[in-house]
PDB file of N, CA, C and O in Angstrom, chain B, residues numbered from 101:
ATOM      1  N   MET B 101      11.471   2.462  -1.250  1.00  0.00           N
ATOM      2  CA  MET B 101      11.195   3.868  -1.405  1.00  0.00           C
ATOM      3  C   MET B 101      10.577   4.389  -0.118  1.00  0.00           C
ATOM      4  O   MET B 101       9.929   3.639   0.613  1.00  0.00           O
ATOM      5  N   ASN B 102      10.769   5.633   0.152  1.00  0.00           N
ATOM      6  CA  ASN B 102      10.242   6.200   1.391  1.00  0.00           C
ATOM      7  C   ASN B 102       8.744   6.486   1.251  1.00  0.00           C
ATOM      8  O   ASN B 102       8.180   6.370   0.164  1.00  0.00           O
ATOM      9  N   THR B 103       8.126   6.853   2.339  1.00  0.00           N
ATOM     10  CA  THR B 103       6.676   7.048   2.374  1.00  0.00           C
ATOM     11  C   THR B 103       6.235   8.168   1.443  1.00  0.00           C
ATOM     12  O   THR B 103       5.232   8.029   0.743  1.00  0.00           O
ATOM     13  N   ARG B 104       6.955   9.251   1.425  1.00  0.00           N
ATOM     14  CA  ARG B 104       6.589  10.384   0.567  1.00  0.00           C
ATOM     15  C   ARG B 104       6.601   9.978  -0.904  1.00  0.00           C
ATOM     16  O   ARG B 104       5.687  10.321  -1.653  1.00  0.00           O
ATOM     17  N   GLU B 105       7.624   9.257  -1.312  1.00  0.00           N
ATOM     18  CA  GLU B 105       7.736   8.806  -2.696  1.00  0.00           C
ATOM     19  C   GLU B 105       6.605   7.823  -3.037  1.00  0.00           C
ATOM     20  O   GLU B 105       6.022   7.898  -4.118  1.00  0.00           O
ATOM     21  N   LEU B 106       6.304   6.920  -2.131  1.00  0.00           N
ATOM     22  CA  LEU B 106       5.225   5.957  -2.353  1.00  0.00           C
ATOM     23  C   LEU B 106       3.897   6.681  -2.549  1.00  0.00           C
ATOM     24  O   LEU B 106       3.165   6.384  -3.493  1.00  0.00           O
ATOM     25  N   LEU B 107       3.584   7.614  -1.679  1.00  0.00           N
ATOM     26  CA  LEU B 107       2.321   8.350  -1.784  1.00  0.00           C
ATOM     27  C   LEU B 107       2.256   9.152  -3.078  1.00  0.00           C
ATOM     28  O   LEU B 107       1.188   9.270  -3.678  1.00  0.00           O
ATOM     29  N   ARG B 108       3.374   9.697  -3.509  1.00  0.00           N
ATOM     30  CA  ARG B 108       3.419  10.450  -4.772  1.00  0.00           C
ATOM     31  C   ARG B 108       3.150   9.530  -5.950  1.00  0.00           C
ATOM     32  O   ARG B 108       2.410   9.891  -6.865  1.00  0.00           O
ATOM     33  N   ARG B 109       3.741   8.350  -5.936  1.00  0.00           N
ATOM     34  CA  ARG B 109       3.593   7.422  -7.056  1.00  0.00           C
ATOM     35  C   ARG B 109       2.218   6.760  -7.104  1.00  0.00           C
ATOM     36  O   ARG B 109       1.731   6.412  -8.180  1.00  0.00           O
ATOM     37  N   VAL B 110       1.604   6.589  -5.960  1.00  0.00           N
ATOM     38  CA  VAL B 110       0.264   5.993  -5.921  1.00  0.00           C
ATOM     39  C   VAL B 110      -0.781   7.012  -6.353  1.00  0.00           C
ATOM     40  O   VAL B 110      -1.783   6.646  -6.968  1.00  0.00           O
ATOM     41  N   GLY B 111      -0.566   8.262  -6.046  1.00  0.00           N
ATOM     42  CA  GLY B 111      -1.515   9.304  -6.404  1.00  0.00           C
ATOM     43  C   GLY B 111      -2.058   9.974  -5.165  1.00  0.00           C
ATOM     44  O   GLY B 111      -1.817   9.513  -4.049  1.00  0.00           O
ATOM     45  N   GLY B 112      -2.776  11.037  -5.346  1.00  0.00           N
ATOM     46  CA  GLY B 112      -3.271  11.835  -4.232  1.00  0.00           C
ATOM     47  C   GLY B 112      -4.443  11.239  -3.479  1.00  0.00           C
ATOM     48  O   GLY B 112      -4.920  11.827  -2.508  1.00  0.00           O
ATOM     49  N   GLU B 113      -4.909  10.094  -3.908  1.00  0.00           N
ATOM     50  CA  GLU B 113      -6.083   9.490  -3.286  1.00  0.00           C
ATOM     51  C   GLU B 113      -5.788   8.834  -1.938  1.00  0.00           C
ATOM     52  O   GLU B 113      -6.679   8.715  -1.097  1.00  0.00           O
ATOM     53  N   LEU B 114      -4.552   8.412  -1.731  1.00  0.00           N
ATOM     54  CA  LEU B 114      -4.181   7.705  -0.513  1.00  0.00           C
ATOM     55  C   LEU B 114      -3.453   8.662   0.431  1.00  0.00           C
ATOM     56  O   LEU B 114      -2.486   9.314   0.039  1.00  0.00           O
ATOM     57  N   LEU B 115      -3.914   8.739   1.648  1.00  0.00           N
ATOM     58  CA  LEU B 115      -3.293   9.591   2.649  1.00  0.00           C
ATOM     59  C   LEU B 115      -2.279   8.798   3.465  1.00  0.00           C
ATOM     60  O   LEU B 115      -2.348   7.572   3.538  1.00  0.00           O
ATOM     61  N   ARG B 116      -1.354   9.500   4.067  1.00  0.00           N
ATOM     62  CA  ARG B 116      -0.341   8.871   4.918  1.00  0.00           C
ATOM     63  C   ARG B 116      -1.004   8.079   6.047  1.00  0.00           C
ATOM     64  O   ARG B 116      -0.560   6.979   6.377  1.00  0.00           O
ATOM     65  N   ARG B 117      -2.047   8.625   6.630  1.00  0.00           N
ATOM     66  CA  ARG B 117      -2.717   7.931   7.738  1.00  0.00           C
ATOM     67  C   ARG B 117      -3.374   6.638   7.258  1.00  0.00           C
ATOM     68  O   ARG B 117      -3.435   5.662   8.005  1.00  0.00           O
ATOM     69  N   ASP B 118      -3.869   6.624   6.008  1.00  0.00           N
ATOM     70  CA  ASP B 118      -4.452   5.406   5.453  1.00  0.00           C
ATOM     71  C   ASP B 118      -3.379   4.327   5.276  1.00  0.00           C
ATOM     72  O   ASP B 118      -3.609   3.154   5.570  1.00  0.00           O
ATOM     73  N   LEU B 119      -2.234   4.732   4.806  1.00  0.00           N
ATOM     74  CA  LEU B 119      -1.112   3.815   4.627  1.00  0.00           C
ATOM     75  C   LEU B 119      -0.673   3.245   5.971  1.00  0.00           C
ATOM     76  O   LEU B 119      -0.443   2.042   6.097  1.00  0.00           O
ATOM     77  N   TYR B 120      -0.560   4.101   6.960  1.00  0.00           N
ATOM     78  CA  TYR B 120      -0.157   3.648   8.295  1.00  0.00           C
ATOM     79  C   TYR B 120      -1.238   2.771   8.935  1.00  0.00           C
ATOM     80  O   TYR B 120      -0.925   1.874   9.717  1.00  0.00           O
ATOM     81  N   TYR B 121      -2.509   3.028   8.605  1.00  0.00           N
ATOM     82  CA  TYR B 121      -3.576   2.180   9.109  1.00  0.00           C
ATOM     83  C   TYR B 121      -3.445   0.771   8.530  1.00  0.00           C
ATOM     84  O   TYR B 121      -3.568  -0.216   9.255  1.00  0.00           O
ATOM     85  N   LEU B 122      -3.197   0.683   7.227  1.00  0.00           N
ATOM     86  CA  LEU B 122      -2.999  -0.629   6.598  1.00  0.00           C
ATOM     87  C   LEU B 122      -1.826  -1.357   7.238  1.00  0.00           C
ATOM     88  O   LEU B 122      -1.870  -2.571   7.439  1.00  0.00           O
ATOM     89  N   GLU B 123      -0.784  -0.610   7.554  1.00  0.00           N
ATOM     90  CA  GLU B 123       0.376  -1.206   8.221  1.00  0.00           C
ATOM     91  C   GLU B 123       0.003  -1.686   9.626  1.00  0.00           C
ATOM     92  O   GLU B 123       0.389  -2.785  10.026  1.00  0.00           O
ATOM     93  N   SER B 124      -0.736  -0.880  10.367  1.00  0.00           N
ATOM     94  CA  SER B 124      -1.100  -1.251  11.744  1.00  0.00           C
ATOM     95  C   SER B 124      -2.013  -2.469  11.796  1.00  0.00           C
ATOM     96  O   SER B 124      -2.008  -3.204  12.784  1.00  0.00           O
ATOM     97  N   GLN B 125      -2.789  -2.686  10.755  1.00  0.00           N
ATOM     98  CA  GLN B 125      -3.688  -3.828  10.687  1.00  0.00           C
ATOM     99  C   GLN B 125      -3.003  -5.079  10.148  1.00  0.00           C
ATOM    100  O   GLN B 125      -3.604  -6.152  10.106  1.00  0.00           O
ATOM    101  N   GLY B 126      -1.741  -4.939   9.733  1.00  0.00           N
ATOM    102  CA  GLY B 126      -0.978  -6.089   9.258  1.00  0.00           C
ATOM    103  C   GLY B 126      -1.168  -6.418   7.787  1.00  0.00           C
ATOM    104  O   GLY B 126      -0.721  -7.470   7.332  1.00  0.00           O
ATOM    105  N   PHE B 127      -1.816  -5.548   7.040  1.00  0.00           N
ATOM    106  CA  PHE B 127      -2.022  -5.799   5.620  1.00  0.00           C
ATOM    107  C   PHE B 127      -0.742  -5.588   4.821  1.00  0.00           C
ATOM    108  O   PHE B 127      -0.526  -6.244   3.802  1.00  0.00           O
ATOM    109  N   ILE B 128       0.089  -4.691   5.275  1.00  0.00           N
ATOM    110  CA  ILE B 128       1.304  -4.327   4.557  1.00  0.00           C
ATOM    111  C   ILE B 128       2.427  -4.148   5.574  1.00  0.00           C
ATOM    112  O   ILE B 128       2.209  -3.640   6.674  1.00  0.00           O
ATOM    113  N   THR B 129       3.617  -4.567   5.195  1.00  0.00           N
ATOM    114  CA  THR B 129       4.746  -4.468   6.119  1.00  0.00           C
ATOM    115  C   THR B 129       5.961  -3.896   5.399  1.00  0.00           C
ATOM    116  O   THR B 129       6.545  -4.565   4.545  1.00  0.00           O
ATOM    117  N   PRO B 130       6.344  -2.679   5.730  1.00  0.00           N
ATOM    118  CA  PRO B 130       7.550  -2.115   5.116  1.00  0.00           C
ATOM    119  C   PRO B 130       8.795  -2.589   5.858  1.00  0.00           C
ATOM    120  O   PRO B 130       8.721  -3.065   6.991  1.00  0.00           O
ATOM    121  N   LEU B 131       9.914  -2.450   5.206  1.00  0.00           N
ATOM    122  CA  LEU B 131      11.191  -2.671   5.873  1.00  0.00           C
ATOM    123  C   LEU B 131      11.445  -1.433   6.729  1.00  0.00           C
ATOM    124  O   LEU B 131      11.311  -0.310   6.244  1.00  0.00           O
ATOM    125  N   ARG B 132      11.804  -1.623   7.978  1.00  0.00           N
ATOM    126  CA  ARG B 132      12.051  -0.477   8.861  1.00  0.00           C
ATOM    127  C   ARG B 132      13.518  -0.406   9.191  1.00  0.00           C
ATOM    128  O   ARG B 132      14.153  -1.422   9.474  1.00  0.00           O
ATOM    129  N   TYR B 133      14.057   0.794   9.156  1.00  0.00           N
ATOM    130  CA  TYR B 133      15.455   1.005   9.498  1.00  0.00           C
ATOM    131  C   TYR B 133      15.588   2.297  10.287  1.00  0.00           C
ATOM    132  O   TYR B 133      14.735   3.182  10.222  1.00  0.00           O
ATOM    133  N   ARG B 134      16.662   2.377  11.018  1.00  0.00           N
ATOM    134  CA  ARG B 134      16.850   3.513  11.920  1.00  0.00           C
ATOM    135  C   ARG B 134      17.872   4.494  11.344  1.00  0.00           C
ATOM    136  O   ARG B 134      18.951   4.104  10.899  1.00  0.00           O
ATOM    137  N   VAL B 135      17.505   5.766  11.363  1.00  0.00           N
ATOM    138  CA  VAL B 135      18.409   6.851  10.997  1.00  0.00           C
ATOM    139  C   VAL B 135      18.504   7.742  12.226  1.00  0.00           C
ATOM    140  O   VAL B 135      17.570   8.470  12.562  1.00  0.00           O
ATOM    141  N   ARG B 136      19.644   7.669  12.884  1.00  0.00           N
ATOM    142  CA  ARG B 136      19.866   8.325  14.167  1.00  0.00           C
ATOM    143  C   ARG B 136      18.809   7.883  15.173  1.00  0.00           C
ATOM    144  O   ARG B 136      18.802   6.722  15.583  1.00  0.00           O
ATOM    145  N   ASN B 137      17.919   8.779  15.577  1.00  0.00           N
ATOM    146  CA  ASN B 137      16.891   8.435  16.573  1.00  0.00           C
ATOM    147  C   ASN B 137      15.509   8.230  15.965  1.00  0.00           C
ATOM    148  O   ASN B 137      14.522   8.125  16.694  1.00  0.00           O
ATOM    149  N   VAL B 138      15.428   8.173  14.639  1.00  0.00           N
ATOM    150  CA  VAL B 138      14.132   8.083  13.961  1.00  0.00           C
ATOM    151  C   VAL B 138      14.056   6.782  13.156  1.00  0.00           C
ATOM    152  O   VAL B 138      14.988   6.431  12.434  1.00  0.00           O
ATOM    153  N   TRP B 139      12.945   6.084  13.293  1.00  0.00           N
ATOM    154  CA  TRP B 139      12.718   4.887  12.494  1.00  0.00           C
ATOM    155  C   TRP B 139      12.066   5.286  11.174  1.00  0.00           C
ATOM    156  O   TRP B 139      11.080   6.022  11.159  1.00  0.00           O
ATOM    157  N   ARG B 140      12.619   4.800  10.074  1.00  0.00           N
ATOM    158  CA  ARG B 140      12.111   5.094   8.728  1.00  0.00           C
ATOM    159  C   ARG B 140      11.506   3.840   8.122  1.00  0.00           C
ATOM    160  O   ARG B 140      11.820   2.723   8.533  1.00  0.00           O
ATOM    161  N   ARG B 141      10.638   4.035   7.144  1.00  0.00           N
ATOM    162  CA  ARG B 141      10.028   2.917   6.430  1.00  0.00           C
ATOM    163  C   ARG B 141      10.548   2.889   5.003  1.00  0.00           C
ATOM    164  O   ARG B 141      10.696   3.928   4.360  1.00  0.00           O
ATOM    165  N   ASP B 142      10.820   1.693   4.521  1.00  0.00           N
ATOM    166  CA  ASP B 142      11.217   1.492   3.136  1.00  0.00           C
ATOM    167  C   ASP B 142      10.177   0.565   2.507  1.00  0.00           C
ATOM    168  O   ASP B 142      10.122  -0.626   2.816  1.00  0.00           O
ATOM    169  N   TRP B 143       9.361   1.124   1.628  1.00  0.00           N
ATOM    170  CA  TRP B 143       8.251   0.382   1.039  1.00  0.00           C
ATOM    171  C   TRP B 143       8.698  -0.339  -0.219  1.00  0.00           C
ATOM    172  O   TRP B 143       9.453   0.219  -1.015  1.00  0.00           O
ATOM    173  N   PRO B 144       8.240  -1.582  -0.414  1.00  0.00           N
ATOM    174  CA  PRO B 144       8.611  -2.323  -1.622  1.00  0.00           C
ATOM    175  C   PRO B 144       7.893  -1.775  -2.859  1.00  0.00           C
ATOM    176  O   PRO B 144       6.771  -1.277  -2.770  1.00  0.00           O
ATOM    177  N   GLU B 145       8.546  -1.873  -3.983  1.00  0.00           N
ATOM    178  CA  GLU B 145       7.990  -1.419  -5.262  1.00  0.00           C
ATOM    179  C   GLU B 145       6.707  -2.193  -5.612  1.00  0.00           C
ATOM    180  O   GLU B 145       5.800  -1.654  -6.246  1.00  0.00           O
ATOM    181  N   SER B 146       6.651  -3.433  -5.199  1.00  0.00           N
ATOM    182  CA  SER B 146       5.529  -4.307  -5.562  1.00  0.00           C
ATOM    183  C   SER B 146       4.202  -3.891  -4.942  1.00  0.00           C
ATOM    184  O   SER B 146       3.154  -4.385  -5.358  1.00  0.00           O
ATOM    185  N   VAL B 147       4.220  -3.012  -3.973  1.00  0.00           N
ATOM    186  CA  VAL B 147       2.981  -2.609  -3.303  1.00  0.00           C
ATOM    187  C   VAL B 147       2.216  -1.532  -4.087  1.00  0.00           C
ATOM    188  O   VAL B 147       1.038  -1.301  -3.813  1.00  0.00           O
ATOM    189  N   ILE B 148       2.846  -0.887  -5.030  1.00  0.00           N
ATOM    190  CA  ILE B 148       2.204   0.205  -5.776  1.00  0.00           C
ATOM    191  C   ILE B 148       0.958  -0.266  -6.531  1.00  0.00           C
ATOM    192  O   ILE B 148      -0.098   0.344  -6.364  1.00  0.00           O
ATOM    193  N   PRO B 149       1.027  -1.324  -7.356  1.00  0.00           N
ATOM    194  CA  PRO B 149      -0.206  -1.740  -8.048  1.00  0.00           C
ATOM    195  C   PRO B 149      -1.307  -2.199  -7.089  1.00  0.00           C
ATOM    196  O   PRO B 149      -2.491  -1.999  -7.359  1.00  0.00           O
ATOM    197  N   VAL B 150      -0.923  -2.803  -5.991  1.00  0.00           N
ATOM    198  CA  VAL B 150      -1.916  -3.249  -5.006  1.00  0.00           C
ATOM    199  C   VAL B 150      -2.624  -2.039  -4.397  1.00  0.00           C
ATOM    200  O   VAL B 150      -3.847  -2.036  -4.252  1.00  0.00           O
ATOM    201  N   LEU B 151      -1.856  -1.020  -4.045  1.00  0.00           N
ATOM    202  CA  LEU B 151      -2.458   0.181  -3.451  1.00  0.00           C
ATOM    203  C   LEU B 151      -3.356   0.909  -4.440  1.00  0.00           C
ATOM    204  O   LEU B 151      -4.408   1.420  -4.056  1.00  0.00           O
ATOM    205  N   LYS B 152      -2.961   0.965  -5.702  1.00  0.00           N
ATOM    206  CA  LYS B 152      -3.795   1.626  -6.706  1.00  0.00           C
ATOM    207  C   LYS B 152      -5.123   0.904  -6.865  1.00  0.00           C
ATOM    208  O   LYS B 152      -6.170   1.545  -6.957  1.00  0.00           O
ATOM    209  N   THR B 153      -5.092  -0.412  -6.897  1.00  0.00           N
ATOM    210  CA  THR B 153      -6.322  -1.197  -6.997  1.00  0.00           C
ATOM    211  C   THR B 153      -7.146  -1.057  -5.725  1.00  0.00           C
ATOM    212  O   THR B 153      -8.372  -0.959  -5.782  1.00  0.00           O
ATOM    213  N   TYR B 154      -6.478  -1.049  -4.586  1.00  0.00           N
ATOM    214  CA  TYR B 154      -7.148  -0.879  -3.290  1.00  0.00           C
ATOM    215  C   TYR B 154      -7.937   0.431  -3.270  1.00  0.00           C
ATOM    216  O   TYR B 154      -9.075   0.457  -2.801  1.00  0.00           O
ATOM    217  N   ILE B 155      -7.356   1.499  -3.766  1.00  0.00           N
ATOM    218  CA  ILE B 155      -8.026   2.805  -3.781  1.00  0.00           C
ATOM    219  C   ILE B 155      -9.313   2.725  -4.600  1.00  0.00           C
ATOM    220  O   ILE B 155     -10.354   3.228  -4.176  1.00  0.00           O
ATOM    221  N   VAL B 156      -9.242   2.095  -5.767  1.00  0.00           N
ATOM    222  CA  VAL B 156     -10.422   1.960  -6.626  1.00  0.00           C
ATOM    223  C   VAL B 156     -11.507   1.152  -5.917  1.00  0.00           C
ATOM    224  O   VAL B 156     -12.680   1.525  -5.941  1.00  0.00           O
ATOM    225  N   LEU B 157     -11.120   0.060  -5.295  1.00  0.00           N
ATOM    226  CA  LEU B 157     -12.101  -0.781  -4.603  1.00  0.00           C
ATOM    227  C   LEU B 157     -12.726  -0.072  -3.405  1.00  0.00           C
ATOM    228  O   LEU B 157     -13.918  -0.239  -3.146  1.00  0.00           O
ATOM    229  N   LYS B 158     -11.943   0.713  -2.675  1.00  0.00           N
ATOM    230  CA  LYS B 158     -12.488   1.487  -1.551  1.00  0.00           C
ATOM    231  C   LYS B 158     -13.513   2.500  -2.048  1.00  0.00           C
ATOM    232  O   LYS B 158     -14.543   2.711  -1.408  1.00  0.00           O
ATOM    233  N   LYS B 159     -13.230   3.130  -3.196  1.00  0.00           N
ATOM    234  CA  LYS B 159     -14.179   4.088  -3.771  1.00  0.00           C
ATOM    235  C   LYS B 159     -15.480   3.402  -4.162  1.00  0.00           C
ATOM    236  O   LYS B 159     -16.550   4.009  -4.112  1.00  0.00           O
ATOM    237  N   GLU B 160     -15.382   2.131  -4.553  1.00  0.00           N
ATOM    238  CA  GLU B 160     -16.570   1.376  -4.940  1.00  0.00           C
ATOM    239  C   GLU B 160     -17.381   0.925  -3.725  1.00  0.00           C
ATOM    240  O   GLU B 160     -18.483   0.398  -3.878  1.00  0.00           O
ATOM    241  N   GLY B 161     -16.839   1.129  -2.511  1.00  0.00           N
ATOM    242  CA  GLY B 161     -17.596   0.844  -1.307  1.00  0.00           C
ATOM    243  C   GLY B 161     -17.203  -0.414  -0.557  1.00  0.00           C
ATOM    244  O   GLY B 161     -17.870  -0.793   0.405  1.00  0.00           O
ATOM    245  N   PHE B 162     -16.128  -1.068  -0.983  1.00  0.00           N
ATOM    246  CA  PHE B 162     -15.685  -2.258  -0.265  1.00  0.00           C
ATOM    247  C   PHE B 162     -15.059  -1.877   1.071  1.00  0.00           C
ATOM    248  O   PHE B 162     -14.452  -0.814   1.202  1.00  0.00           O
ATOM    249  N   LYS B 163     -15.212  -2.748   2.057  1.00  0.00           N
ATOM    250  CA  LYS B 163     -14.574  -2.529   3.351  1.00  0.00           C
ATOM    251  C   LYS B 163     -13.077  -2.761   3.215  1.00  0.00           C
ATOM    252  O   LYS B 163     -12.620  -3.373   2.249  1.00  0.00           O
ATOM    253  N   VAL B 164     -12.318  -2.269   4.187  1.00  0.00           N
ATOM    254  CA  VAL B 164     -10.852  -2.292   4.114  1.00  0.00           C
ATOM    255  C   VAL B 164     -10.304  -3.692   3.863  1.00  0.00           C
ATOM    256  O   VAL B 164      -9.527  -3.893   2.930  1.00  0.00           O
ATOM    257  N   GLY B 165     -10.693  -4.649   4.672  1.00  0.00           N
ATOM    258  CA  GLY B 165     -10.159  -6.001   4.547  1.00  0.00           C
ATOM    259  C   GLY B 165     -10.483  -6.647   3.216  1.00  0.00           C
ATOM    260  O   GLY B 165      -9.626  -7.270   2.590  1.00  0.00           O
ATOM    261  N   VAL B 166     -11.718  -6.496   2.792  1.00  0.00           N
ATOM    262  CA  VAL B 166     -12.151  -7.073   1.519  1.00  0.00           C
ATOM    263  C   VAL B 166     -11.435  -6.387   0.358  1.00  0.00           C
ATOM    264  O   VAL B 166     -10.957  -7.047  -0.564  1.00  0.00           O
ATOM    265  N   ALA B 167     -11.365  -5.062   0.413  1.00  0.00           N
ATOM    266  CA  ALA B 167     -10.688  -4.308  -0.644  1.00  0.00           C
ATOM    267  C   ALA B 167      -9.226  -4.705  -0.742  1.00  0.00           C
ATOM    268  O   ALA B 167      -8.699  -4.859  -1.843  1.00  0.00           O
ATOM    269  N   TRP B 168      -8.563  -4.873   0.397  1.00  0.00           N
ATOM    270  CA  TRP B 168      -7.138  -5.232   0.382  1.00  0.00           C
ATOM    271  C   TRP B 168      -6.929  -6.617  -0.203  1.00  0.00           C
ATOM    272  O   TRP B 168      -6.043  -6.806  -1.036  1.00  0.00           O
ATOM    273  N   GLU B 169      -7.728  -7.587   0.218  1.00  0.00           N
ATOM    274  CA  GLU B 169      -7.570  -8.957  -0.287  1.00  0.00           C
ATOM    275  C   GLU B 169      -7.850  -9.037  -1.784  1.00  0.00           C
ATOM    276  O   GLU B 169      -7.137  -9.724  -2.514  1.00  0.00           O
ATOM    277  N   ARG B 170      -8.875  -8.344  -2.239  1.00  0.00           N
ATOM    278  CA  ARG B 170      -9.175  -8.338  -3.679  1.00  0.00           C
ATOM    279  C   ARG B 170      -8.086  -7.629  -4.463  1.00  0.00           C
ATOM    280  O   ARG B 170      -7.733  -8.060  -5.560  1.00  0.00           O
ATOM    281  N   ALA B 171      -7.551  -6.548  -3.916  1.00  0.00           N
ATOM    282  CA  ALA B 171      -6.474  -5.818  -4.596  1.00  0.00           C
ATOM    283  C   ALA B 171      -5.227  -6.686  -4.718  1.00  0.00           C
ATOM    284  O   ALA B 171      -4.574  -6.696  -5.761  1.00  0.00           O
ATOM    285  N   LYS B 172      -4.896  -7.411  -3.655  1.00  0.00           N
ATOM    286  CA  LYS B 172      -3.739  -8.319  -3.708  1.00  0.00           C
ATOM    287  C   LYS B 172      -3.952  -9.397  -4.756  1.00  0.00           C
ATOM    288  O   LYS B 172      -3.040  -9.719  -5.517  1.00  0.00           O
ATOM    289  N   LYS B 173      -5.150  -9.954  -4.794  1.00  0.00           N
ATOM    290  CA  LYS B 173      -5.461 -11.013  -5.743  1.00  0.00           C
ATOM    291  C   LYS B 173      -5.372 -10.497  -7.174  1.00  0.00           C
ATOM    292  O   LYS B 173      -4.783 -11.155  -8.032  1.00  0.00           O
ATOM    293  N   GLU B 174      -5.946  -9.336  -7.440  1.00  0.00           N
ATOM    294  CA  GLU B 174      -5.916  -8.761  -8.783  1.00  0.00           C
ATOM    295  C   GLU B 174      -4.491  -8.418  -9.204  1.00  0.00           C
ATOM    296  O   GLU B 174      -4.125  -8.619 -10.363  1.00  0.00           O
ATOM    297  N   ALA B 175      -3.684  -7.905  -8.280  1.00  0.00           N
ATOM    298  CA  ALA B 175      -2.297  -7.562  -8.608  1.00  0.00           C
ATOM    299  C   ALA B 175      -1.489  -8.819  -8.919  1.00  0.00           C
ATOM    300  O   ALA B 175      -0.667  -8.815  -9.835  1.00  0.00           O
ATOM    301  N   SER B 176      -1.718  -9.890  -8.166  1.00  0.00           N
ATOM    302  CA  SER B 176      -0.978 -11.128  -8.433  1.00  0.00           C
ATOM    303  C   SER B 176      -1.428 -11.753  -9.747  1.00  0.00           C
ATOM    304  O   SER B 176      -0.615 -12.346 -10.456  1.00  0.00           O
ATOM    305  N   ASN B 177      -2.718 -11.629 -10.084  1.00  0.00           N
ATOM    306  CA  ASN B 177      -3.206 -12.125 -11.383  1.00  0.00           C
ATOM    307  C   ASN B 177      -2.603 -11.331 -12.525  1.00  0.00           C
ATOM    308  O   ASN B 177      -2.256 -11.898 -13.561  1.00  0.00           O
ATOM    309  N   ALA B 178      -2.475 -10.032 -12.349  1.00  0.00           N
ATOM    310  CA  ALA B 178      -1.895  -9.186 -13.389  1.00  0.00           C
ATOM    311  C   ALA B 178      -0.427  -9.517 -13.604  1.00  0.00           C
ATOM    312  O   ALA B 178       0.050  -9.524 -14.738  1.00  0.00           O
ATOM    313  N   ARG B 179       0.302  -9.795 -12.504  1.00  0.00           N
ATOM    314  CA  ARG B 179       1.719 -10.149 -12.614  1.00  0.00           C
ATOM    315  C   ARG B 179       1.899 -11.495 -13.312  1.00  0.00           C
ATOM    316  O   ARG B 179       2.811 -11.657 -14.123  1.00  0.00           O
ATOM    317  N   SER B 180       1.037 -12.459 -13.000  1.00  0.00           N
ATOM    318  CA  SER B 180       1.174 -13.783 -13.603  1.00  0.00           C
ATOM    319  C   SER B 180       0.744 -13.787 -15.063  1.00  0.00           C
ATOM    320  O   SER B 180       1.163 -14.658 -15.827  1.00  0.00           O
ATOM    321  N   ALA B 181      -0.087 -12.825 -15.463  1.00  0.00           N
ATOM    322  CA  ALA B 181      -0.523 -12.735 -16.863  1.00  0.00           C
ATOM    323  C   ALA B 181       0.555 -12.174 -17.778  1.00  0.00           C
ATOM    324  O   ALA B 181       0.507 -12.369 -18.992  1.00  0.00           O
ATOM    325  N   CYS B 182       1.521 -11.482 -17.200  1.00  0.00           N
ATOM    326  CA  CYS B 182       2.580 -10.881 -18.005  1.00  0.00           C
ATOM    327  C   CYS B 182       3.586 -11.884 -18.498  1.00  0.00           C
ATOM    328  O   CYS B 182       4.535 -11.517 -19.190  1.00  0.00           O
TER     329      CYS B 182
END
């Protein structure tokens, strides 16, 4: 899904710059493809629950790295519980 769709599905709490910051730090990696002269990002569906948990943890005061690692762990635990 494209960036606009991802941000819509995650909710208004996450900004585009926050998403790109996570990407620049290596926490998340979208598939990149070229459309004419512009590079586009295709985000995996599996990142949505991680981002939602990340937002909650950031609000609770966790730093970026800690919040991301805990969000990934919680999302993987939720998937394995199903």
